[in-house]
BAMI-739766 format. One line per field, with one value per atom (N, C-alpha, C): residue number from 1; chain; atom name; x, y, z. Coordinates in Angstrom, 1 decimal, decimal comma, always signed. Each point is the difference from the previous one (the first is absolute). Example, Ala and Ser with C-alpha at 12.3 -4.5 7.8 and 13.67 -1.06 7.14 Angstrom:
# BAMI-739766
n <- c(1 / 1 / 1 / 2 / 2 / 2)
chain <- c(A / A / A / A / A / A)
atom <- c(N / CA / C / N / CA / C)
c1 <- c(+13,2 / -0,9 / +0,9 / -0,4 / +0,9 / -0,8)
c2 <- c(-5,7 / +1,2 / +1,2 / +1,1 / +1,1 / +1,1)
c3 <- c(+7,8 / +0,0 / +0,0 / -0,7 / +0,0 / +0,8)
END
This chain:
# BAMI-739766
n <- c(1 / 1 / 1 / 2 / 2 / 2 / 3 / 3 / 3 / 4 / 4 / 4 / 5 / 5 / 5 / 6 / 6 / 6 / 7 / 7 / 7 / 8 / 8 / 8 / 9 / 9 / 9 / 10 / 10 / 10 / 11 / 11 / 11 / 12 / 12 / 12 / 13 / 13 / 13 / 14 / 14 / 14 / 15 / 15 / 15 / 16 / 16 / 16 / 17 / 17 / 17 / 18 / 18 / 18 / 19 / 19 / 19 / 20 / 20 / 20 / 21 / 21 / 21 / 22 / 22 / 22 / 23 / 23 / 23 / 24 / 24 / 24 / 25 / 25 / 25 / 26 / 26 / 26 / 27 / 27 / 27 / 28 / 28 / 28 / 29 / 29 / 29 / 30 / 30 / 30 / 31 / 31 / 31 / 32 / 32 / 32 / 33 / 33 / 33 / 34 / 34 / 34 / 35 / 35 / 35 / 36 / 36 / 36 / 37 / 37 / 37 / 38 / 38 / 38 / 39 / 39 / 39 / 40 / 40 / 40 / 41 / 41 / 41 / 42 / 42 / 42 / 43 / 43 / 43 / 44 / 44 / 44 / 45 / 45 / 45 / 46 / 46 / 46 / 47 / 47 / 47 / 48 / 48 / 48 / 49 / 49 / 49 / 50 / 50 / 50 / 51 / 51 / 51 / 52 / 52 / 52 / 53 / 53 / 53 / 54 / 54 / 54 / 55 / 55 / 55 / 56 / 56 / 56 / 57 / 57 / 57 / 58 / 58 / 58 / 59 / 59 / 59 / 60 / 60 / 60 / 61 / 61 / 61 / 62 / 62 / 62 / 63 / 63 / 63 / 64 / 64 / 64 / 65 / 65 / 65 / 66 / 66 / 66 / 67 / 67 / 67 / 68 / 68 / 68 / 69 / 69 / 69 / 70 / 70 / 70 / 71 / 71 / 71)
chain <- c(A / A / A / A / A / A / A / A / A / A / A / A / A / A / A / A / A / A / A / A / A / A / A / A / A / A / A / A / A / A / A / A / A / A / A / A / A / A / A / A / A / A / A / A / A / A / A / A / A / A / A / A / A / A / A / A / A / A / A / A / A / A / A / A / A / A / A / A / A / A / A / A / A / A / A / A / A / A / A / A / A / A / A / A / A / A / A / A / A / A / A / A / A / A / A / A / A / A / A / A / A / A / A / A / A / A / A / A / A / A / A / A / A / A / A / A / A / A / A / A / A / A / A / A / A / A / A / A / A / A / A / A / A / A / A / A / A / A / A / A / A / A / A / A / A / A / A / A / A / A / A / A / A / A / A / A / A / A / A / A / A / A / A / A / A / A / A / A / A / A / A / A / A / A / A / A / A / A / A / A / A / A / A / A / A / A / A / A / A / A / A / A / A / A / A / A / A / A / A / A / A / A / A / A / A / A / A / A / A / A / A / A / A)
atom <- c(N / CA / C / N / CA / C / N / CA / C / N / CA / C / N / CA / C / N / CA / C / N / CA / C / N / CA / C / N / CA / C / N / CA / C / N / CA / C / N / CA / C / N / CA / C / N / CA / C / N / CA / C / N / CA / C / N / CA / C / N / CA / C / N / CA / C / N / CA / C / N / CA / C / N / CA / C / N / CA / C / N / CA / C / N / CA / C / N / CA / C / N / CA / C / N / CA / C / N / CA / C / N / CA / C / N / CA / C / N / CA / C / N / CA / C / N / CA / C / N / CA / C / N / CA / C / N / CA / C / N / CA / C / N / CA / C / N / CA / C / N / CA / C / N / CA / C / N / CA / C / N / CA / C / N / CA / C / N / CA / C / N / CA / C / N / CA / C / N / CA / C / N / CA / C / N / CA / C / N / CA / C / N / CA / C / N / CA / C / N / CA / C / N / CA / C / N / CA / C / N / CA / C / N / CA / C / N / CA / C / N / CA / C / N / CA / C / N / CA / C / N / CA / C / N / CA / C / N / CA / C / N / CA / C / N / CA / C / N / CA / C / N / CA / C / N / CA / C)
c1 <- c(+26,4 / -0,2 / -1,7 / -0,5 / -1,3 / +0,2 / -0,6 / +0,2 / -1,2 / -0,8 / -1,8 / -0,7 / -0,5 / -0,4 / -1,3 / -0,3 / -1,0 / +0,3 / +1,5 / +1,1 / -0,1 / +0,5 / +0,2 / -0,9 / -1,1 / -1,4 / -0,8 / -0,1 / +0,7 / +0,9 / +1,4 / +0,8 / -0,6 / -0,3 / -0,1 / -1,1 / -1,5 / -1,2 / +0,9 / +0,1 / +0,8 / +0,6 / +1,2 / +1,0 / -1,0 / -1,3 / -0,9 / -0,8 / +0,3 / -1,6 / +0,5 / +1,4 / +0,9 / +0,7 / +0,4 / +0,0 / -1,0 / -1,0 / -1,0 / -0,5 / +0,8 / -0,3 / -0,9 / -0,5 / -0,6 / -1,9 / -0,1 / -1,1 / +0,8 / +1,1 / +0,7 / +0,5 / +1,1 / +0,3 / -1,0 / -1,3 / -0,7 / -0,4 / -0,4 / -1,0 / +1,1 / +1,7 / +1,0 / -0,4 / -0,3 / +0,1 / -0,9 / -1,6 / -1,3 / +0,1 / +1,1 / +0,0 / -0,5 / +1,2 / -0,2 / -1,1 / -1,6 / -0,9 / +0,3 / +1,0 / +0,4 / +0,5 / +1,1 / +0,2 / -0,1 / -1,5 / -0,9 / -1,1 / -0,2 / -1,1 / +1,5 / +0,9 / +0,2 / +0,3 / -0,1 / +0,4 / -1,2 / -1,1 / -1,5 / -1,1 / -1,0 / -1,5 / -1,0 / -0,3 / -0,6 / -1,2 / -0,4 / -1,2 / +0,7 / +1,5 / +0,9 / +0,1 / -0,2 / -0,2 / +0,8 / +1,6 / +1,0 / -0,1 / -1,0 / -0,1 / -1,2 / -1,0 / -1,2 / +0,5 / +0,1 / +0,1 / -0,3 / -1,5 / -0,6 / +0,2 / +0,4 / +0,7 / +1,5 / +0,8 / +1,2 / +0,3 / -1,1 / +0,3 / -0,4 / -1,1 / -0,5 / +1,0 / +0,9 / +0,8 / +1,1 / +0,3 / +1,5 / -0,5 / -1,5 / +0,2 / -0,3 / -0,4 / +0,1 / +1,3 / +1,1 / +1,2 / +0,9 / -0,5 / +0,2 / +0,0 / -1,3 / -0,1 / +0,6 / +0,8 / +0,7 / +1,1 / +0,8 / +1,0 / -0,1 / -1,2 / +0,0 / +0,2 / +0,0 / +0,2 / +2,0 / +0,2 / +1,9 / -0,8 / +1,2 / +0,0 / +1,5 / +0,2 / +1,4 / +0,1 / +0,7 / +0,1 / +1,8 / +0,1 / +1,0 / +0,7 / +0,4 / +1,2 / +0,7)
c2 <- c(-8,3 / +0,0 / -0,5 / +0,6 / -0,5 / -1,1 / -0,9 / -1,2 / -0,4 / -0,1 / -0,6 / +1,5 / -0,3 / +0,6 / +0,5 / +0,2 / +0,4 / +1,0 / -0,7 / +1,2 / +0,4 / +1,1 / +0,4 / +1,2 / -0,5 / +0,8 / +0,8 / -0,5 / +0,6 / +1,2 / -0,5 / +1,2 / +0,9 / +0,3 / +0,5 / +1,0 / -0,9 / +0,7 / +1,3 / -0,6 / +0,2 / +1,4 / -0,1 / +1,3 / +0,9 / -0,2 / +1,0 / +0,2 / -0,7 / +1,6 / +0,3 / +0,2 / -0,1 / +1,8 / -0,1 / +1,1 / +0,7 / -0,5 / +0,1 / -0,2 / -1,0 / +0,1 / -1,2 / -0,4 / -1,2 / +0,3 / +0,9 / +0,3 / +0,4 / +0,6 / +0,1 / -0,5 / -1,6 / -0,9 / -1,4 / -0,3 / -0,2 / +0,7 / +1,2 / +0,1 / +0,1 / -0,1 / -0,5 / -0,8 / -1,4 / -1,3 / -0,1 / +0,7 / -0,2 / +1,0 / +0,4 / +0,6 / -0,5 / -1,6 / -0,3 / -1,3 / +0,2 / -0,9 / -1,2 / -0,1 / -1,2 / -1,1 / +0,4 / -0,7 / +0,0 / +0,8 / -0,5 / -1,2 / -0,1 / -0,9 / -1,3 / +0,4 / -1,6 / -0,8 / +0,9 / -0,1 / +0,1 / +0,0 / +0,0 / -0,1 / -0,7 / -0,3 / +1,0 / -0,3 / +1,3 / +0,4 / -0,3 / +0,7 / +0,1 / +0,1 / +1,0 / +1,2 / +1,0 / +1,1 / +1,0 / -0,3 / +0,6 / -0,1 / -0,7 / -0,2 / +1,3 / +0,0 / +1,0 / +1,7 / +0,3 / +1,6 / +1,3 / -0,4 / +0,4 / -0,1 / -1,9 / -0,9 / +0,9 / +0,1 / +0,1 / +1,7 / +1,1 / +1,4 / -0,2 / -1,1 / +0,5 / -0,5 / -1,0 / -0,8 / +1,3 / -0,1 / +1,0 / +1,6 / +0,6 / +0,8 / +0,3 / -1,6 / -0,2 / -0,4 / -0,1 / -0,6 / +1,5 / +1,3 / +1,0 / +0,8 / -0,4 / +0,9 / -0,3 / -2,1 / +0,0 / +0,8 / +0,9 / +0,5 / +0,8 / +0,5 / +0,8 / -0,3 / -1,3 / -1,0 / -0,3 / +0,5 / +0,0 / -1,1 / -1,1 / -1,5 / +0,0 / -0,7 / +0,1 / -1,7 / -0,9 / -1,7 / -0,1 / -0,9 / -0,4 / -0,4 / +0,2 / -0,3 / -1,3)
c3 <- c(+9,8 / +0,8 / -1,0 / -0,8 / -0,3 / -1,6 / +1,2 / -0,5 / -1,0 / +0,4 / -1,0 / -0,3 / -1,3 / -0,7 / +0,6 / +1,4 / +1,1 / +0,4 / +0,7 / +0,3 / -0,8 / -0,6 / -1,3 / -0,2 / -0,4 / +0,2 / +1,0 / +1,3 / +1,3 / +0,3 / -0,9 / +0,2 / -0,9 / -1,1 / -1,1 / +0,5 / +1,1 / -0,2 / +1,6 / +0,5 / +1,0 / +0,3 / -1,2 / -0,9 / -0,4 / -1,1 / -0,1 / +0,5 / +1,3 / +1,0 / +0,6 / +0,6 / +1,0 / -1,0 / -1,5 / -0,6 / -1,0 / +0,2 / -0,8 / -1,4 / -0,6 / -0,8 / -0,8 / +0,9 / -0,5 / -1,3 / +0,5 / -1,7 / -1,1 / +0,3 / -1,6 / +0,1 / +0,4 / -0,6 / -0,7 / +0,4 / -0,2 / -1,5 / +0,0 / -1,1 / -1,1 / +0,4 / -1,3 / -0,3 / +0,9 / -0,4 / -1,2 / +0,6 / -1,0 / -1,2 / -0,6 / -0,8 / -1,6 / +0,1 / -0,9 / -0,7 / -0,7 / +0,3 / -0,3 / -1,2 / -0,3 / +1,2 / +0,4 / +1,5 / +0,9 / +0,4 / +1,0 / -0,8 / -0,8 / -0,7 / +0,5 / -0,8 / +0,5 / +1,9 / +0,7 / +1,0 / +1,1 / -0,8 / +1,1 / -1,1 / +1,0 / -1,4 / +0,2 / -0,9 / -0,7 / +1,2 / +0,9 / +1,4 / +0,9 / -0,1 / +0,3 / +0,6 / +1,4 / +0,1 / -0,9 / -0,3 / -0,6 / -1,7 / +0,0 / -1,8 / -0,8 / +1,6 / +0,3 / -0,4 / -1,1 / +0,4 / +1,2 / +0,5 / +1,1 / +1,1 / +0,0 / +1,4 / +0,1 / -1,0 / +0,2 / +0,8 / -0,5 / +0,4 / +1,2 / +0,6 / +1,5 / +1,0 / -0,8 / +1,2 / -0,3 / -1,3 / +0,0 / +1,4 / -0,2 / +0,7 / +1,6 / +0,3 / +1,1 / +1,1 / -1,4 / +0,6 / +0,2 / -0,8 / -0,7 / +1,7 / +0,9 / +1,0 / +1,2 / -0,3 / +0,9 / +0,0 / -0,7 / +0,3 / +0,5 / +1,0 / +0,9 / +1,4 / -0,2 / +1,3 / -0,1 / +1,6 / +0,1 / +0,9 / -1,0 / +0,4 / +0,9 / +0,9 / +0,5 / +0,4 / -1,2 / +0,0 / -0,1 / +0,5 / +0,3 / -1,6 / -0,5 / -1,0 / -0,3)
END
């Protein structure tokens, strides 16, 4: 069903929101600083520990929201 990378990405985001796993999933992706440097430019907020903490904090607040999205 999901034929494009954008479609798979959207499905992943919907799944994470419905199951309240978006912040945790992103946090796991951000654990390896060497990989982050390969994928993101130096000015990316994901490379700044302060900005990364702010982003993750905001995403963890989404855990309180109930999403009913068609998967």
